[in-house]
DRENNUFI-657456 format. One line per field, with one value per residue: residue in one letter; x negated, y, z of N, C-alpha, C in turn. Coordinates in steps of 0.1 Angstrom, whole numbers. Last residue first. Example, Ala and Ser with C-alpha at 12.3 -4.5 7.8 and 13.67 -1.06 7.14 Angstrom:
aa c(S|A) .
npx c(-128|-132) .
npy c(-22|-57) .
npz c(71|78) .
capx c(-137|-123) .
capy c(-11|-45) .
capz c(71|78) .
cpx c(-129|-132) .
cpy c(0|-33) .
cpz c(79|78) .
END
This chain:
aa c(R|S|L|W|E|G|V|L|K|Q|A|D|E|R|A|Q|P|D|G|G|V|H|G|R|D|P|V|A|A|D|Y|S|G|A|V|A|H|V|P|L|S|S|D|F|D|H|Y|A|G|P|Y|V|V|I|R|T|F|A|S|R|G|R|A|G|D|I|M|Q|R|C|A|A|P|S|S|V|D|D|K|A|G|I|L|L|L|T|P|V|R|A|S|W|G|L|G|A|S|L|R|C|D|P|Y|F|A|I|A|S|R|F|D|A|G|T|N|R|W|S|L|Q|P|R|V|A|W|L|L|A|S|A|G|N|A|W|G|L|L|S|I|R|D|H|R|A|W|P|Q|Q|I|L|W|Q|R|A|A|L|V|D|V|V|R|E|R|R|A|T|L|R|R|E|K|V|R|C|Q|P|G|L|G|R|S|G|Y|S|D|P|L|L|V|A|S|G|N|K|V|L|R|E|A|W|D|R|Y|R|P|L|V|P|E|T|G|G|T|L|G|G|C|G|H|L|A|I|V|A|P|F|P|G|N|G|E|P|K|F|L|E|A|R|L|T|M|N|G|A|P|I|V|V|E|S|P|V|P|A|A|L|T|A|K|A|A|G|L|V|L|W|A|A|A|A|L|R|L|I|P|S|R|F|P|I|L|R|M|R|S|L|L|I|M) .
npx c(-843|-821|-819|-841|-832|-809|-821|-838|-819|-805|-826|-831|-806|-807|-829|-819|-795|-783|-754|-748|-749|-763|-753|-724|-705|-698|-664|-637|-625|-631|-637|-670|-690|-714|-721|-734|-741|-748|-721|-715|-721|-743|-768|-773|-763|-786|-810|-842|-869|-882|-870|-885|-881|-894|-892|-901|-901|-895|-919|-942|-956|-937|-920|-930|-922|-894|-893|-905|-887|-865|-874|-877|-850|-821|-789|-787|-807|-828|-850|-857|-832|-837|-834|-848|-845|-856|-855|-844|-847|-865|-866|-870|-875|-858|-861|-851|-823|-817|-824|-814|-787|-793|-796|-787|-802|-799|-811|-808|-795|-786|-793|-777|-761|-738|-736|-747|-772|-774|-799|-826|-834|-810|-790|-771|-783|-784|-756|-749|-762|-747|-723|-731|-749|-740|-752|-753|-765|-759|-761|-771|-762|-737|-722|-687|-665|-655|-658|-669|-687|-670|-663|-687|-691|-670|-678|-702|-692|-675|-694|-706|-685|-685|-715|-729|-711|-679|-648|-638|-660|-659|-659|-654|-662|-661|-641|-609|-585|-573|-563|-581|-584|-596|-623|-634|-629|-655|-659|-679|-687|-706|-729|-736|-739|-713|-711|-727|-710|-688|-698|-705|-680|-667|-681|-674|-645|-631|-604|-577|-564|-547|-569|-594|-613|-634|-649|-668|-690|-693|-689|-708|-706|-720|-724|-733|-738|-713|-708|-679|-656|-646|-656|-668|-650|-644|-622|-617|-601|-591|-592|-572|-584|-600|-622|-611|-600|-592|-577|-582|-572|-593|-601|-607|-635|-640|-644|-619|-605|-618|-610|-582|-583|-593|-571|-552|-562|-562|-535|-528|-542|-529|-503|-508|-517|-494|-476|-486|-483|-501|-525|-537|-562|-579|-582|-599|-622|-627|-632|-656|-673) .
npy c(-540|-555|-574|-591|-601|-616|-634|-649|-662|-677|-693|-710|-724|-736|-753|-770|-781|-781|-792|-797|-813|-823|-827|-811|-792|-776|-772|-768|-789|-821|-845|-858|-866|-854|-846|-862|-846|-837|-825|-789|-764|-744|-737|-752|-752|-776|-789|-793|-801|-769|-740|-711|-678|-649|-614|-582|-547|-536|-543|-550|-566|-595|-610|-635|-646|-647|-665|-688|-694|-700|-722|-740|-743|-739|-754|-782|-793|-785|-791|-767|-742|-706|-672|-641|-606|-575|-540|-528|-532|-560|-580|-606|-616|-635|-659|-655|-652|-679|-693|-690|-692|-688|-693|-663|-632|-600|-566|-532|-508|-493|-458|-427|-405|-414|-438|-449|-466|-493|-516|-520|-529|-551|-556|-571|-595|-606|-607|-628|-649|-649|-658|-684|-685|-658|-626|-593|-560|-530|-497|-474|-449|-447|-464|-460|-445|-432|-443|-440|-460|-482|-478|-482|-509|-520|-513|-528|-554|-555|-554|-578|-594|-588|-594|-615|-635|-632|-647|-670|-696|-724|-745|-747|-756|-733|-715|-716|-694|-660|-635|-616|-619|-644|-637|-618|-604|-590|-585|-566|-560|-539|-548|-557|-584|-592|-591|-613|-633|-630|-636|-663|-674|-667|-683|-708|-709|-685|-664|-669|-701|-719|-727|-705|-678|-672|-697|-714|-699|-677|-642|-617|-589|-560|-546|-516|-499|-476|-446|-461|-463|-496|-530|-540|-557|-573|-574|-587|-574|-570|-546|-539|-527|-512|-504|-509|-498|-521|-529|-551|-570|-577|-604|-603|-615|-632|-621|-611|-636|-646|-628|-634|-660|-655|-640|-660|-678|-663|-659|-685|-690|-671|-681|-706|-697|-686|-707|-740|-764|-769|-773|-789|-799|-777|-767|-785|-779|-753|-758|-772|-753) .
npz c(293|299|280|287|312|304|287|304|321|302|292|314|315|289|292|313|301|271|252|216|185|154|119|102|102|134|147|142|130|136|126|122|106|127|152|181|213|246|266|272|280|259|250|227|201|189|213|228|228|236|223|213|209|193|191|179|177|143|116|105|122|116|100|98|122|118|97|107|128|112|98|120|130|115|125|129|144|168|184|195|197|201|201|196|201|189|189|157|130|116|86|60|34|23|35|60|54|48|72|97|115|151|181|193|194|206|206|217|213|181|181|191|166|140|114|91|78|57|63|62|87|103|121|107|101|126|132|116|129|153|143|136|166|185|198|209|210|230|239|253|247|256|280|285|294|272|239|215|213|207|181|169|175|160|134|132|133|111|91|96|87|59|53|64|70|52|45|35|23|10|29|63|87|103|109|125|109|103|104|111|138|139|131|148|175|195|227|248|281|303|330|355|361|358|330|324|334|318|293|296|300|276|259|269|267|245|251|253|252|241|216|218|201|183|160|151|143|172|182|195|216|225|256|274|305|317|336|352|367|379|373|340|315|285|258|226|197|163|138|111|79|62|87|115|147|172|203|230|259|287|309|343|362|388|413|419|422|444|463|463|473|498|509|508|526|549|553|559|582|599|599|612|636|646|648|651|641|621|634|655|650|645|670|682|668|677|704|702|692) .
capx c(-855|-825|-810|-841|-845|-809|-811|-843|-829|-798|-820|-841|-810|-796|-829|-831|-795|-796|-761|-747|-746|-760|-762|-736|-702|-705|-678|-644|-629|-629|-626|-659|-678|-712|-709|-735|-734|-753|-732|-711|-721|-730|-763|-779|-754|-777|-802|-829|-858|-884|-869|-881|-883|-887|-897|-893|-906|-894|-906|-933|-963|-947|-916|-931|-937|-900|-887|-911|-901|-864|-870|-888|-861|-835|-797|-777|-806|-816|-843|-867|-838|-832|-834|-842|-849|-847|-861|-844|-848|-854|-873|-863|-884|-856|-865|-865|-831|-816|-829|-824|-792|-788|-796|-787|-795|-803|-803|-816|-806|-784|-791|-787|-765|-747|-732|-739|-767|-771|-785|-819|-836|-820|-802|-767|-780|-796|-765|-743|-766|-761|-724|-727|-748|-742|-745|-755|-759|-767|-752|-774|-776|-739|-734|-698|-671|-663|-653|-658|-693|-676|-652|-681|-700|-671|-666|-703|-702|-669|-684|-713|-689|-673|-706|-737|-718|-693|-656|-632|-655|-658|-670|-649|-662|-673|-647|-623|-589|-581|-554|-578|-579|-582|-614|-635|-623|-646|-660|-668|-688|-693|-726|-733|-751|-719|-704|-731|-724|-687|-693|-716|-690|-662|-682|-688|-653|-636|-619|-581|-574|-541|-556|-592|-603|-634|-640|-656|-680|-698|-687|-703|-709|-711|-728|-723|-743|-719|-709|-692|-656|-651|-647|-669|-656|-647|-631|-615|-613|-588|-600|-573|-578|-585|-619|-622|-599|-603|-576|-582|-573|-581|-604|-597|-628|-637|-655|-630|-601|-619|-624|-587|-578|-600|-585|-550|-560|-575|-544|-522|-545|-543|-505|-503|-527|-505|-474|-489|-474|-487|-524|-524|-552|-576|-574|-585|-616|-624|-620|-644|-670) .
capy c(-533|-545|-563|-584|-593|-605|-625|-641|-653|-668|-683|-700|-716|-727|-742|-762|-773|-784|-784|-800|-801|-825|-824|-820|-804|-777|-776|-758|-777|-809|-838|-853|-874|-860|-841|-860|-856|-837|-834|-802|-774|-749|-730|-756|-750|-765|-790|-787|-811|-783|-749|-724|-688|-662|-626|-594|-559|-534|-544|-541|-555|-588|-596|-627|-644|-638|-652|-682|-690|-689|-710|-737|-736|-744|-743|-775|-798|-779|-802|-774|-755|-718|-684|-652|-619|-586|-552|-527|-518|-554|-573|-599|-607|-621|-658|-657|-641|-668|-696|-680|-698|-684|-703|-677|-641|-613|-577|-544|-508|-504|-471|-437|-409|-405|-433|-437|-462|-479|-513|-517|-515|-548|-549|-558|-586|-604|-598|-615|-646|-645|-645|-675|-692|-672|-635|-607|-571|-541|-507|-487|-452|-448|-457|-467|-454|-424|-446|-431|-447|-481|-477|-469|-499|-522|-508|-513|-549|-556|-543|-566|-595|-585|-583|-604|-629|-637|-636|-658|-687|-710|-744|-741|-765|-741|-715|-719|-703|-672|-646|-617|-606|-642|-646|-616|-616|-589|-596|-565|-569|-542|-545|-543|-576|-592|-581|-599|-632|-628|-623|-653|-675|-662|-668|-704|-709|-699|-664|-658|-693|-708|-731|-719|-684|-667|-686|-720|-703|-686|-656|-622|-603|-565|-556|-524|-505|-489|-453|-462|-454|-483|-520|-539|-545|-575|-565|-589|-577|-572|-556|-537|-537|-513|-503|-514|-496|-513|-529|-538|-569|-569|-595|-607|-604|-636|-628|-602|-626|-653|-628|-621|-657|-663|-634|-647|-682|-668|-648|-679|-698|-670|-668|-706|-704|-677|-697|-727|-761|-767|-762|-783|-808|-786|-759|-784|-792|-756|-750|-779|-765) .
capz c(288|309|280|274|311|314|282|293|326|310|283|310|326|293|282|315|313|277|261|231|193|168|130|103|95|122|149|150|122|143|119|130|105|114|147|167|205|232|263|267|290|263|262|239|212|186|201|228|231|232|235|208|219|192|198|178|184|157|123|97|115|124|103|86|119|129|96|95|131|121|91|112|138|111|120|123|130|162|177|186|201|193|210|189|207|187|195|171|134|124|97|71|40|19|21|59|59|38|59|93|103|138|170|196|185|210|200|215|222|191|174|192|180|147|127|89|91|57|65|49|83|92|126|113|90|119|140|113|116|153|148|126|153|185|189|213|203|225|233|257|243|241|278|279|304|282|253|218|215|221|191|167|180|174|139|131|143|125|92|98|101|68|49|59|81|54|50|30|34|4|19|51|76|103|95|125|120|99|103|97|133|143|124|134|170|184|219|238|270|297|316|353|360|372|338|320|339|333|296|293|310|289|257|268|280|248|249|245|258|248|222|217|210|197|164|156|133|162|183|183|215|215|247|267|293|318|323|345|356|380|379|355|320|299|266|241|205|177|145|125|88|59|73|108|133|167|188|224|244|281|297|333|356|374|407|417|411|431|460|459|459|489|507|500|512|544|551|547|571|596|593|598|628|644|638|656|652|617|625|657|654|633|660|686|667|663|700|707|684) .
cpx c(-852|-838|-813|-831|-845|-821|-810|-833|-834|-807|-812|-835|-821|-800|-819|-832|-807|-797|-775|-757|-745|-758|-757|-744|-714|-702|-684|-659|-637|-634|-623|-649|-667|-700|-705|-721|-735|-746|-736|-723|-717|-732|-749|-774|-760|-767|-794|-823|-844|-873|-871|-881|-877|-891|-888|-900|-896|-899|-907|-919|-955|-954|-927|-928|-938|-915|-893|-906|-908|-878|-870|-886|-873|-845|-812|-782|-793|-816|-830|-860|-847|-839|-829|-844|-841|-853|-851|-850|-850|-857|-861|-872|-877|-865|-864|-870|-846|-824|-828|-829|-801|-793|-789|-786|-798|-795|-808|-806|-815|-797|-788|-783|-775|-750|-742|-735|-760|-765|-783|-804|-829|-822|-813|-779|-778|-794|-778|-752|-761|-767|-738|-727|-743|-740|-749|-747|-763|-759|-761|-764|-780|-753|-738|-710|-683|-670|-661|-653|-682|-682|-659|-670|-694|-680|-665|-690|-702|-679|-678|-704|-698|-677|-695|-728|-725|-700|-670|-638|-649|-652|-670|-660|-656|-674|-659|-628|-604|-584|-561|-569|-576|-576|-599|-625|-623|-641|-650|-670|-676|-696|-711|-730|-749|-732|-709|-724|-729|-700|-692|-711|-701|-673|-677|-690|-667|-645|-623|-596|-578|-551|-550|-579|-602|-625|-641|-645|-668|-687|-692|-702|-701|-715|-717|-730|-733|-727|-717|-700|-669|-651|-654|-659|-657|-654|-632|-626|-609|-600|-595|-581|-579|-578|-604|-619|-612|-601|-585|-581|-573|-583|-591|-599|-619|-629|-653|-641|-612|-616|-626|-601|-582|-596|-593|-563|-559|-574|-557|-531|-540|-547|-520|-505|-521|-515|-486|-486|-477|-478|-509|-521|-538|-564|-570|-576|-602|-618|-617|-631|-658) .
cpy c(-518|-537|-552|-572|-585|-596|-613|-630|-643|-657|-673|-690|-705|-718|-732|-750|-764|-776|-790|-792|-806|-812|-828|-817|-814|-791|-777|-762|-767|-797|-825|-845|-869|-869|-846|-855|-852|-848|-834|-811|-788|-760|-734|-749|-754|-765|-777|-787|-806|-792|-763|-734|-701|-671|-638|-605|-570|-547|-539|-541|-546|-578|-588|-612|-634|-635|-642|-667|-683|-684|-698|-724|-732|-736|-748|-762|-793|-784|-798|-785|-761|-731|-695|-664|-630|-599|-564|-540|-518|-540|-566|-591|-599|-611|-644|-655|-643|-656|-686|-682|-688|-693|-699|-685|-656|-623|-590|-554|-520|-504|-481|-450|-421|-411|-423|-430|-449|-474|-498|-513|-511|-534|-547|-550|-572|-594|-596|-604|-632|-641|-640|-660|-683|-678|-649|-616|-584|-551|-517|-497|-466|-451|-458|-458|-462|-433|-439|-433|-437|-467|-475|-467|-485|-512|-509|-507|-534|-551|-543|-554|-583|-585|-580|-592|-616|-629|-641|-645|-674|-701|-730|-738|-760|-750|-724|-720|-705|-681|-659|-629|-606|-629|-644|-625|-615|-603|-595|-576|-569|-551|-548|-539|-561|-584|-580|-588|-618|-626|-620|-639|-665|-662|-661|-689|-705|-698|-678|-658|-681|-698|-718|-722|-699|-674|-683|-710|-710|-690|-664|-637|-609|-579|-560|-534|-514|-492|-466|-449|-454|-475|-507|-529|-545|-563|-570|-581|-579|-577|-558|-549|-532|-523|-503|-514|-501|-511|-518|-540|-555|-569|-588|-598|-609|-625|-631|-608|-616|-644|-635|-620|-644|-661|-642|-641|-670|-672|-652|-667|-691|-678|-666|-692|-704|-683|-688|-716|-747|-764|-759|-772|-802|-796|-768|-777|-792|-769|-753|-771|-772) .
cpz c(285|304|289|274|298|313|292|288|316|316|291|301|322|304|285|305|315|289|266|239|207|175|143|116|95|115|135|153|129|135|126|122|114|115|133|162|190|224|249|265|285|274|266|251|225|197|199|214|231|237|231|219|214|203|195|186|183|164|137|103|107|116|110|89|108|126|106|94|119|125|100|104|130|120|117|117|124|147|170|178|191|199|202|198|200|193|195|177|150|128|104|80|51|26|16|45|57|42|49|79|96|127|157|184|190|202|204|209|219|200|185|185|179|160|132|103|90|70|65|51|71|89|115|118|96|107|132|120|112|140|150|130|142|171|189|203|208|218|226|252|248|237|263|277|298|292|263|232|217|223|205|178|180|181|154|137|143|135|106|99|105|82|59|55|76|65|53|36|28|15|13|41|63|91|94|111|119|112|99|94|118|138|127|126|155|179|207|229|261|285|312|339|356|372|353|328|336|339|311|297|308|299|270|267|279|260|253|242|249|254|228|224|208|206|179|160|138|152|171|183|204|213|238|258|287|305|325|346|347|367|380|360|335|304|280|248|219|184|159|132|102|67|70|93|126|152|183|209|240|266|293|321|344|368|392|410|408|420|446|455|454|475|497|498|503|529|544|543|558|584|590|591|613|634|635|645|657|629|622|646|654|637|648|676|671|661|686|703|689) .
END
């Protein structure tokens, strides 16, 4: 302890200490880099367009399980960030668990901005975004580092609604090989699917807050309950006290009257630490099934 105290008193008079400090900083930066993988942009053929996506991948040759992650109505990017913090945080968490994460940019690839407050959207969750899902999967099964039998889906809000359409048995499946391994939907809008007698081809987990006044917890429960007996395994978790976007780190706030095109036009959004922590655990367990 005495030696450490003396070292603190003379750091700038000792070349050796200066070198040691520099080495320590370099090592710390290297560790930080390893802890936060940098995404790479990939381009994916999708019908008559090119779909851009951000890829987070563990080091090495794999093969790795893969997750196709679908952004909400606010879009994938924000300002100079290729991936918004929430999606980046989830991707980094999944990469640490050994999975590659592919985030298709459904809006930016079509020259569109946020679609939350657009009354007549130029693309829909049930059509164009499902096309993106299938194109992303087709691209993944062509990659030697991806496990073709362990490709799962993860989506938020509008992306989660697209996920619900993508796992329906009625979807014409033209690809060869295994189907999606599983699917996880964060607070989708279940109202249309509930009325159409939704069911799933693959195990599907739905996570939503009991106080979500953007989506509808009641419709989601009705949809899941109605699928029992004619569907792959499905489960819904409703978090008491949680609102829309409960896995974010933002405080809960009302969005009514907001001019931000990247947020819904009604209701409340904001994080719930307990719900977020539980969801992180459940997502890891569901993907490892």
